[in-house]
N, C-alpha and C positions, 0 to 999 in steps of 0.2 A: 553483387556489390553495386552495379549501377542502379538497381532498383532501390537499394537502401539509400544510396546517395540522393536519388530524386525524392524519396520520402523525407529525408532529413531537410532538404531544401524547402519542400512544401510545408513541413512542420515549422521551420524557421519563419517562413513568410506568414503563415497563419498567426503565429505568436506575435510577429511584428505588427500585423494588422490589428490584433487585439490590443496590443500596447498603445497603438496610435489612437484607438477609440476611447481610451481612458475609462474603462468600464467601472472603475471605482466611483465615478461621478454619477452613474446611472440611478443611484438611489434617489437623487433629486427629482427625477421624472417618474419613478415608479410610485412613490408615496402619494403624490397628488392624484394620479389616475385611480389608485385604490380608494382614496378618500371619496372621489367623485362617484365611483361605483357603489360604495357603501351608502352614500347619501341618496343616490337614486333608488337603491333597494329599500332603504328605510322610509323614504318619502312615498314610495309605492305602497308599502305596508300601511302607512298612515292614511292614504287616500282610499285604498281598497283592502281593508283588513281581512275580508272574507276570502280573498284569493289565496291560492297556495304559493309557497315560497318559490318554486321553479318559475312561476309566471312573472316574477319580478327580477330574475337574474338570468343572464346568458353567459356561459363560459366562452362562447365564440366571440361575443362582443368585447368581453374583457381581454381576450387574447389579442384581438385586432387593435384595440386602443393601446395596449401595452406595446405591441409591435410598432405602431405608428410613433408613439412617444419615444421609444428607445432608438428607433432608426433616425428620427429627426434630431434627437439629442446627440447621437454619435456623429452624424454628419456635421452638426454645429461644432462639435469638438475638433473635427478635422479641419473645418474652415478656420477656426481659431488658431490651430497650430500652423496652418499654411500661411496666414497673413502675419502672424507674429514672427515667423521665420523670414518671410519676404521683406518685411519692413525693418528687420534687425532687432526686434524687441527681445527675442530670446538670446541673441548674441550679446545684447547690452547687459542682460541679467547675469550672463556667464554661468558659473556653477549653480547659481540660485534658481535657474530656469526649471520649472516643474515639469514641463513637457519637452523632452529632448529627442523626440522621434526624428525630426528633421535635422536638428542641430548635431546629433551624433551619426547622421546618415544611416539610420536604421531603415528608413524608407526614402525614396526619391520624391521630390515635390509632385511630379506627374502621377505617381501612385497614390498619393494622398488625395489629389484632386479627383481622380477616377473613383476612388472608394467613396468619397463624399457624394459624388454624383449618383453612384449606385444606391447608396442609402436613401437619398432623397427620392429616387425613382421607386425604391421599395416601399417607402412611406406613402407615396401617391397611390401605388397599386393596392396597398392595404386599405387606404381610404376608400377606394372604389368598392372594395369588398365590403367594407363597413357600411357604406351607404345602402347596400342591398339587404343587409340583415338588421340594421338599426331602425327603430321607429322614428328617429329624428329626421327632419327634412335635410336634403342634401346641401342646400345653400347654407344652412346654419352650421353643419359640420364643417363644410369647406371654409367658412369664415373663420372659425376658430383654428382650423388646421393651418391655413395659409398665413394667418396672423402669427401663430407660433413658429412656423417655418421661416417666415420673414425675419422674426426676431432672432432666431438661431443663426441665420446667415448674416444679417446686418450687424450683429454684435461685433464682428471684426471685419467683415467682407463688404463687397459691393461698392467700394469707394467711399463708404460712410464711416465704418469703424466706430460704432457707438461706444465701444469699450475705451477708446482713446480720448473721449470727451467726458469731462467731469460729471460723474453721477448718472449719465444716461445709460451706460452699459449695465450698471448695477440695477437700475430701475427696470430695464427691459428684462434682464434675467429673472428678477424677482416676480415680475408680472407673468412671465411664461411659466415658471415653475410653481406659481401660486394659482391665481384666479383662472388663467387660460387652461392649464392642464386639468384642474379640478372641474371646471365647467365643461371641458371636452368629455371627460369620463362620465360626468353626470348626464349630459345631454345625449350621449351615445346610447345610454341605457333607458333613460326616461322619455326622451323625445319632447319634453315639455320646455320649449324655449321661452314660454311666458314666465317661468320661474328662474330664468337664467340670471337675473339680477338680484335674486333673493337668496335661495338656498346655497348654491355653491360659492357665491362671492362672500357671504357672511362667514361660512365655515372655512374658507380658504385663507382668511387673514393670518392665522398663526403660521401657516406655511409660507406666506408672503414675507412676514417678518424674519422667519428663519432663513429664507433664501437671501435676504439682504445681509444677514450676518455672515453667511458663507462668502458671498461676493466681496463684502467689505474686508473680511479677514484676509482674503487673497491679495487684494489691492494694498492693504496696509503692510503685509509682509514684503511686497515688491517695493513699496515706497520707503519704508523705514527700517526693515529688518534684513534686507538683502545686502550684498557687498556694497561698499560706498559708491562705486561707479554707477550703480543703478538707482541711486536715491535722488536724482535730479528732479526738480519740481516739474520741468517740462523738457521733453526731448524732441528735437526737430530732425526729421529724417530727410535725406537728400533724395526724395522721390517726387514724381509729378504732383502728388497730393500734398506734399509738404505738411504731413501730419504732425501735430504737437500732442504728445502723449501726456495727458493730464487727468489722472483719476481723481475721484472725489476725496480720497485720502490725502493726496497731494494738496488739495485746496484747503481743507479744514485743519490739517496738521495733526500731530500725534495726540494732542490733548483731547480734542473733540472726536478723534477717531476712537479713542478708548471709550468715551461716553457713548458714541454711536453704536459701537460693537456691543456694549453692555445693554443698551436699550433694545437693539434688534434681537439679541439672544434671550433676554429676560421678559420682554413684553408678551410673548405667547403665553406665559404662565398667568399673567393678569387676564388674558383673554379666556384661558381655561377656567379661571375662577369666576369670571363673568358668566360664562356658559353654564357652569354648574349651578349658579344661583338662578339665572333666568330660565333655564331649562329644567330645573328641579331634579337634577341628577348628579350624584357624586361621582359617577363614572368619568365625567369630564375632568376630574382631578387626577385621573390615572397618569397622564403625561408628567405630572409633577414629580414622579419618581426620578426624573432626570434633572430636577432642579439643583441638586447637590453638585452634579457634574457641570452644569452650566455656570454656577457660581465659581467653581474652581477654574473653569476655562476663562471666565472674565478676569479673574485675578492673575492668572498666568499671562494672559494677553497684555494686561496693563503693566505687569512686571517686565515683560519682554520689551515693550515700547520704552519704558523708563530706563532700562539698562542699555539699550542699543540704538536708540533713535538720535542720540546726540543733542537732546534737548538742553536748553540753557537752564539756569538755576530756577527761573520763574516757571518755565514749563515743567521742570522736575517737581516743583512744589505742588502744582495742580495734579500731576500724575500720581504723586504720593497720596494726595487726597482721594483720588479715585480708588487706589488700592486699599486705603484705610477704610473707606466707606463700604466697599464690597467685601473687604476682609471681615468687618464686623458682622455684616449680613451673612457671610459665609459661615462664621463661627456659630451663629444661631442654629443652623441646620446641621452642623457637624457634631457628631457625638464623640469623635476621636480627635484629640488635639493634634494639630500639625507639628511636624518635627522642625519647622522653621517659623520664623516670626511673620506676623501679618503686616507689620509696618517696616519701613526702611531701617536698616541697621545703622545706627549712629555711632560715630567715634569722635569725641571732642566736639560735639555739636554739628558735625558734618556727616553727610551720607558717604558710605564707603564707595569709592570709585571702582568702575569696572574697566578692565584693560582689554581692549579688543585685539585679537590676533591679526585681523585683516588690516587694520590701519596702523597698529602699533601705538595707539593713543587711547585716551579716555573717551568713552562714548556716552557718558551720563552717569547715573547713579544706580547702584545695585540695590534693589528693594529688600533683599533678604539674603541670609547666608546660602540659600539655594543658588548654585551657579547655573548660568544659562546653558552650559554644556550638558547639563542633565535633562534639559527639556529643549528639544530641537524646534526652534521657532519656525523653521520651514514647514513643519508638520501642522501648524495651527489651522490652515484651511481644511486639511484632511480630517483632523480631529473634530473641527466644528461641523463638517458635513456628516461625519459618523454620528455625532451627538444629535444632530437634527433628524437624521434618519431614525434613530432610536426613539426620539420624541414623537416623530411622525407615526411610527408604528403603534405606539401607545395611543395616539390621538385617533387613528383609524379604528383601533379596537374599542376605544371609548364611544365613538359614534355608533359602532355596531351594537354595543351593549346598552346604550341609553334608550329609554322608552321612546318610541316614535311619536306618541301623542304629545310629549313635551318638547320634542325637537322642532316641530313644525307648526304648532298651534298658534304661534305669534306671527306666522308668515302668510 
């Protein structure tokens, strides 16, 4: 029995550590590394087509780059959880807090700090091993690694907290999960630092835009779709830093947030079309298989803001315009008609009001007979991340299938 008791405690601890790492977010760091690896492989085939395939690919390098990326990402998640708890951000969100590891006392703060330190050390150890097997120069790998690690730590930690200042956190996250990770995976395999500003940066732009969509969706949910007490434009904490939490969503408001989310989520498809034309390959249109889902996500996001953000009549009008425009575009790609209207439901010339259970009052206008209870707005960031991962997998596959001579002949 004592043995079974110890095993149960160990199993609980391991599951708690896994929960604290937020592994469902790891797709954001896996896809760019895979893309960088595929680009390095295809570029090597373009430069030396007579060489055999194993000469252009190393499973050891891929495993080490994935380990470094995942360890750094997990440590960044832990630092984010720790500082959000320390500064009271999670307590302010209440039930809407997405990470409740520390809030529900699943783990103690020292345990989170120790685990984050262990993961950073593991990433550094993996970097040393990578430097021994990679053809890239050590200083170039270290530059990208410590740049990404600094971004993961300073996102909420280090007395800076870029997440708490308008737009900086979103930009840093998008840079790390876009150009930095793609360039790191590319450089580790190819070792060609001269091409660092050409191949990986150009092909990482769709992932950069997708990362902005995920980060902005999370901030918009916190700013407009969470319980009313967490919708303050700025929040000042009684700490030595006196931080004022102001995300970019707070600054631009719900109207521009809807437009920004749509632009970030849909702009990769324009990039795919551009690549298919300039690289003479229809394979780059493969990620467009997710366009239908992206348009639906944009419409639901706009509807959620319209129904729960507490926008005034003028704001509601512009949000309705967002929904109508994307609803029309959505209907072009939809072969099956929706069971609900694409435009706001009107009654005697006025939009139907939505009654919030949290506040006991009206929070705006309901854009369709679909009630918000059938679509959990708190899941918007997760659904956006899942959608972007699916799009990213198609994109990596497209880069692998596209002819090498067309992908790099203009670089």
